[in-house]
N, C-alpha and C positions, 0 to 999 in steps of 0.2 A: 449386537450391534450391526447395522446395515452399512453399505459401502459409503455412503454419503457421511453418516455419522462418524465413521472411522476418518474420512478425510478431514471432516471439521475438527476433531480431536486432534489429529496430528498438526493441522495448522495453527490450532490454539496453543499446543504445547511448544511449537517452534516460536510463535510470537511472543509467549512468555519469557523466552531466552533472549530476546532482543533488547540489550541494554539501552539502546538509543530511544526506542519507543517507549520503555518504561521511564527513561528520564525526562522525556518530553510530556508524558501523562496520556499518551494516545491509547486508544482503546478499539480492539478488534470487535466490530458490531454486526457484521454479516459476512457469512461464508457459503458461497454457493459454487457449484461447478463452473469454473472458468471466471468467477467474479467475487471480489472481496471489497468490503467497506471498511475504512478506518476513520474514526472521530477523533479529533483533537480539540478538547475544551480550551477556551480562551483563558490566558492569564498573563500577567505582565512579562514575565521571564521569556515568552515566545514572540515578543514584539520587536519591531525595529524602531528607529528614532521617531517615527511619525504615528506610531501607535498601532500600526497594521501588523498582522502575523509576519513574522520574518520569512523571506523566501527560503531560507534554509530548512525551516520547519514545515513549510508548504510542500517543498520537493521531497522531504524525507518521507512524509506520510504517503505521498504519491508513489515513490519508489517501492515502498513496503507493500501497499496495496496491489500494485502490479506484480510484484514478485510472488506474493501469495496466491494472486489469482492464477498465475502460471503453476504454481506448486500444487494446485488442487488437482491438476490434470497429470501429474508426475507419478511414476510408480513409487511404492513405499520405501524402496531401499535407495532413493536418491534425494538430493538437495537441489537447491535453486541458487544462482548467483546472477546478479545484474552484469550483463556486458556493456551496455550504454543506455542512456536515456536522454530525452530532450524534452524541455518543459518550457511553455510559454506563459508568462504571467500575464493575464488578460485584464486584471482590475485589481485594485487594492484588496488584499485578503482581511475582511472585517466580518465580524459576527460573533455570536455566542460560542460558535465552535466552527472548525472546518471539517468537511466530510471528504475523504479521498475515495474514489471508486477506481479500482483496477479491473479491466475487462480484457480478456484474451481475444486478440483478433485474428491470430494464426498460430495455432499448436503445432509444434514439431517435435520430431525424435530427438533433436539436439538443441535447437534454438526455438524459442517461442516468443511472439510479438504480443505486446499488450497496448491498450489504450489506457491513458492516465487522466482522470478528471479530478478536480478539486473544486468544491463548493463552499462558498462562505454562507453560513446558516444564521439567520437571526430570526427567532420566533419560528413562523411558517413559511418565511422567505428564503429561497436558495438561489444564489447567484454563482455562476460559473466564474471562478477566479483564476484558474490555470487549467491548462491541459497540455498533454504531451504524448509521446509513444517511447516505447522501452522494449529492449531486446534482452532476453534472459537465456542463460545456459543452463541445461540439466545436467549435473554432475553425479557420479556415483557417491554415496554417503562416505565411503572410505576416502576418496579423493578429496573430499571436502573437510577432512579432518574429524569426522564424527564417529 
């Protein structure tokens, strides 16, 4: 197994342990060095009163996409935790699914900063519905309770 395959396997294994992502029905669709995509299929349980994806669902997949993007750059014996994030909701989140993209902007030894983007996807049409920025901290696996 090459380095990138090992990173992808570690990310997928961690993602499978996330109860919230499983509860929402989110799927990890792309893992690259410093970049992760998460897709959330539309269903009524994820909407707010007007039928749009709820901001909580939108921000949850954005947070996880950024966290895993950072985690692709961390050593094997470490974990990732979100320190803070800010998200702007730019348009109603509608579509067949949402796609969150987390991209590392500035990797660091302790703190890493990521860009967060969420797109509403309807057929072949993608519209940016949210964007933000996130700071993550690298912690030793033992300190994270693992």
